[in-house]
DRENSE-12392 format. One record per residue (C-alpha): residue number from 1; x, y, z. Coordinates in steps of 0.2 Angstrom, whole numbers. Each point is the difference from the previous one (the first is absolute). Layout:
{r NUM,{X,Y,Z}}
...
***
This chain:
{r 1,{393,613,685}}
{r 2,{-5,14,-13}}
{r 3,{-5,11,16}}
{r 4,{16,-2,6}}
{r 5,{10,4,-17}}
{r 6,{-12,15,-1}}
{r 7,{4,7,17}}
{r 8,{20,-3,-4}}
{r 9,{0,7,-15}}
{r 10,{-9,17,8}}
{r 11,{11,0,14}}
{r 12,{16,1,-12}}
{r 13,{-8,12,-10}}
{r 14,{-4,12,14}}
{r 15,{16,-4,10}}
{r 16,{6,16,-4}}
{r 17,{-8,19,-5}}
{r 18,{10,16,0}}
{r 19,{-9,16,-3}}
{r 20,{4,9,-18}}
{r 21,{-5,15,-8}}
{r 22,{-10,-3,-14}}
{r 23,{14,7,-12}}
{r 24,{14,-11,6}}
{r 25,{-8,-17,-3}}
{r 26,{8,-12,-13}}
{r 27,{-11,-15,6}}
{r 28,{-19,5,6}}
{r 29,{-19,-2,-4}}
{r 30,{-9,17,-2}}
{r 31,{-18,6,-5}}
{r 32,{0,16,-10}}
{r 33,{-12,13,5}}
{r 34,{-18,0,-6}}
{r 35,{-16,9,-1}}
{r 36,{-15,-8,6}}
{r 37,{-19,4,1}}
{r 38,{-11,-3,16}}
{r 39,{-12,-14,-2}}
{r 40,{12,-10,-12}}
{r 41,{12,-15,-3}}
{r 42,{17,2,-5}}
{r 43,{14,-12,-4}}
{r 44,{17,5,8}}
{r 45,{15,-6,-10}}
{r 46,{15,-6,10}}
{r 47,{16,3,-8}}
{r 48,{17,-7,3}}
{r 49,{15,10,-4}}
{r 50,{14,-15,1}}
{r 51,{19,2,-5}}
{r 52,{1,-19,5}}
{r 53,{-9,-16,-8}}
{r 54,{-15,-3,13}}
{r 55,{-5,-17,4}}
{r 56,{-13,8,14}}
{r 57,{-7,13,5}}
{r 58,{-11,6,17}}
{r 59,{-10,15,5}}
{r 60,{-13,5,14}}
{r 61,{-13,14,-9}}
{r 62,{-7,13,12}}
{r 63,{-13,9,-5}}
{r 64,{-8,17,10}}
{r 65,{-16,-2,11}}
{r 66,{-16,-1,-12}}
{r 67,{8,-7,-14}}
{r 68,{1,-21,-2}}
{r 69,{7,-14,-10}}
{r 70,{-16,-7,-9}}
{r 71,{-1,-18,4}}
{r 72,{-10,-15,-11}}
{r 73,{-13,-10,6}}
{r 74,{7,-10,12}}
{r 75,{11,14,8}}
{r 76,{17,-2,-9}}
{r 77,{7,16,-6}}
{r 78,{-2,6,-18}}
{r 79,{20,-2,-3}}
{r 80,{7,-4,-17}}
{r 81,{18,-6,-6}}
{r 82,{3,11,-15}}
{r 83,{6,-6,-17}}
{r 84,{11,14,-4}}
{r 85,{16,-8,6}}
{r 86,{-5,-16,6}}
{r 87,{-11,-15,-3}}
{r 88,{-11,-11,12}}
{r 89,{13,-14,-7}}
{r 90,{15,8,6}}
{r 91,{-5,9,16}}
{r 92,{-11,-16,4}}
{r 93,{-2,6,20}}
{r 94,{-13,15,0}}
{r 95,{-9,3,16}}
{r 96,{-7,14,9}}
{r 97,{-10,1,17}}
{r 98,{-9,15,9}}
{r 99,{8,7,15}}
{r 100,{-8,4,15}}
{r 101,{5,20,5}}
{r 102,{-9,14,12}}
{r 103,{-6,9,-14}}
{r 104,{-1,0,-17}}
{r 105,{2,-15,-13}}
{r 106,{17,-10,-2}}
{r 107,{7,-15,-11}}
{r 108,{17,-11,-1}}
{r 109,{4,-7,-16}}
{r 110,{14,-14,-3}}
{r 111,{5,-4,-17}}
{r 112,{14,-13,-5}}
{r 113,{7,-13,-10}}
{r 114,{3,-17,5}}
{r 115,{7,-6,-15}}
{r 116,{14,15,1}}
{r 117,{-7,10,-14}}
{r 118,{6,17,2}}
{r 119,{-10,17,-5}}
{r 120,{14,9,-10}}
{r 121,{8,16,6}}
{r 122,{-12,15,-6}}
{r 123,{-16,11,6}}
{r 124,{-17,-3,-4}}
{r 125,{-17,-9,7}}
{r 126,{2,-15,10}}
{r 127,{-18,-1,8}}
{r 128,{-16,9,3}}
{r 129,{-10,4,14}}
{r 130,{-18,4,-2}}
{r 131,{-6,16,13}}
{r 132,{-17,7,5}}
{r 133,{-2,18,3}}
{r 134,{-17,3,10}}
{r 135,{-14,13,-5}}
{r 136,{2,9,17}}
{r 137,{20,2,-1}}
{r 138,{4,19,-2}}
{r 139,{11,8,-13}}
{r 140,{19,2,3}}
{r 141,{15,-11,-1}}
{r 142,{5,-15,10}}
{r 143,{15,-8,4}}
{r 144,{2,-19,-7}}
{r 145,{14,-11,7}}
{r 146,{9,-15,-6}}
{r 147,{9,-8,17}}
{r 148,{11,-12,3}}
{r 149,{7,-1,-18}}
{r 150,{11,-14,-6}}
{r 151,{7,-7,-16}}
{r 152,{10,-17,1}}
{r 153,{12,-2,-14}}
{r 154,{8,-16,-8}}
{r 155,{14,-1,13}}
{r 156,{-15,1,12}}
{r 157,{6,16,6}}
{r 158,{-14,11,8}}
{r 159,{-1,20,-4}}
{r 160,{-11,8,10}}
{r 161,{-8,17,3}}
{r 162,{-11,5,15}}
{r 163,{-13,11,-8}}
{r 164,{-4,7,-17}}
{r 165,{-15,14,-1}}
{r 166,{-11,6,-13}}
{r 167,{-15,13,-1}}
{r 168,{-16,-5,-7}}
{r 169,{-11,15,-3}}
{r 170,{-18,-2,5}}
{r 171,{-11,14,-12}}
{r 172,{-21,0,-1}}
{r 173,{-6,-9,-18}}
{r 174,{-6,9,-14}}
{r 175,{-15,-6,-6}}
{r 176,{2,-14,-16}}
{r 177,{18,-1,4}}
{r 178,{2,-18,1}}
{r 179,{15,-2,-1}}
{r 180,{8,11,12}}
{r 181,{11,10,-12}}
{r 182,{-7,17,6}}
{r 183,{-10,3,-16}}
{r 184,{-15,-7,-8}}
{r 185,{4,-8,-18}}
{r 186,{-5,-14,-12}}
{r 187,{13,-10,12}}
{r 188,{-12,0,11}}
{r 189,{-13,-7,-9}}
{r 190,{11,-15,-4}}
{r 191,{2,-2,18}}
{r 192,{-19,0,4}}
{r 193,{-2,-12,-15}}
{r 194,{12,-11,9}}
{r 195,{-7,0,17}}
{r 196,{-18,-4,-7}}
{r 197,{9,-15,-10}}
{r 198,{6,-6,17}}
{r 199,{20,6,-3}}
{r 200,{3,12,13}}
{r 201,{14,12,-4}}
{r 202,{15,3,11}}
{r 203,{-5,17,1}}
{r 204,{-18,3,2}}
{r 205,{-11,10,10}}
{r 206,{-19,-7,4}}
{r 207,{-6,17,7}}
{r 208,{8,11,-15}}
{r 209,{-6,-14,-14}}
{r 210,{-17,0,8}}
{r 211,{-4,15,-11}}
{r 212,{-19,2,2}}
{r 213,{2,-4,19}}
{r 214,{-14,-14,3}}
{r 215,{12,-11,10}}
{r 216,{3,-12,-14}}
{r 217,{14,1,-15}}
{r 218,{-7,-7,-15}}
{r 219,{-4,7,-20}}
{r 220,{-10,14,7}}
{r 221,{17,7,8}}
{r 222,{8,-4,-17}}
{r 223,{-16,11,-9}}
{r 224,{4,13,12}}
{r 225,{18,2,-2}}
{r 226,{-2,0,-18}}
{r 227,{-13,17,2}}
{r 228,{15,6,11}}
{r 229,{12,-1,-14}}
{r 230,{-12,4,-13}}
{r 231,{0,17,8}}
{r 232,{19,2,-4}}
{r 233,{5,3,-17}}
{r 234,{18,-6,2}}
{r 235,{-6,-17,5}}
{r 236,{-14,-2,-12}}
{r 237,{-6,-1,-19}}
{r 238,{-17,4,-3}}
{r 239,{-4,1,16}}
{r 240,{4,-18,4}}
{r 241,{18,-5,8}}
{r 242,{12,-11,-11}}
{r 243,{1,-16,9}}
{r 244,{14,-12,-4}}
{r 245,{-5,-19,-3}}
{r 246,{0,-10,17}}
{r 247,{6,-18,-3}}
{r 248,{-1,-12,16}}
{r 249,{1,-17,1}}
{r 250,{-7,-15,12}}
{r 251,{11,-16,3}}
{r 252,{11,5,-15}}
{r 253,{-14,1,-13}}
{r 254,{-2,18,-9}}
***
């Protein structure tokens, strides 16, 4: 029965799909242009712009050849519902599945409320998808597509867009630029510290964080970046970088 309900809901959401130019939409999903490094992982933010209150949304994310959706230990795509505009209690149906395509990597996502809880009209993140950029990917601009976009409103009307595109710019890494923002700062020390403590940041490049190039990311890389920053008077004081305090909790215990 659950499988039949999922199939019927998916069919309703994708029953129509007109093509709209990006500037003409009132109700759609989109991803903003972003920059990434080779040999890194990035969390793509999927945002919804809606003029109607939405009880469900669905889309296919299509990545170019080389990029891939990150999967967990049992092969499920790492896709998460964002609590910026809803919660798991309100949007209580949230599923994702890998798609088989000829080249590249793709994932299908569906989110809905079985208790008639709507996401109010607005603009902001509704879910995230973790994506891997391989070490051998060439620098350049790559097109990423959201296809079969559908938003269902509170009157069970479907608002559909065939395709929205975004550009991911891939560039080579900068040694020490662990948080992939294009420069080496104390923020990279924070990113490395979080990684060593078992909390990988949303934007993190293992290759760039491995500042001493020994194939590991550990406290030795932290010290290597400290020395890099010590050579930059704008980032250091007395030869050492100014480091903000870090607070991390496990199981809610600070």
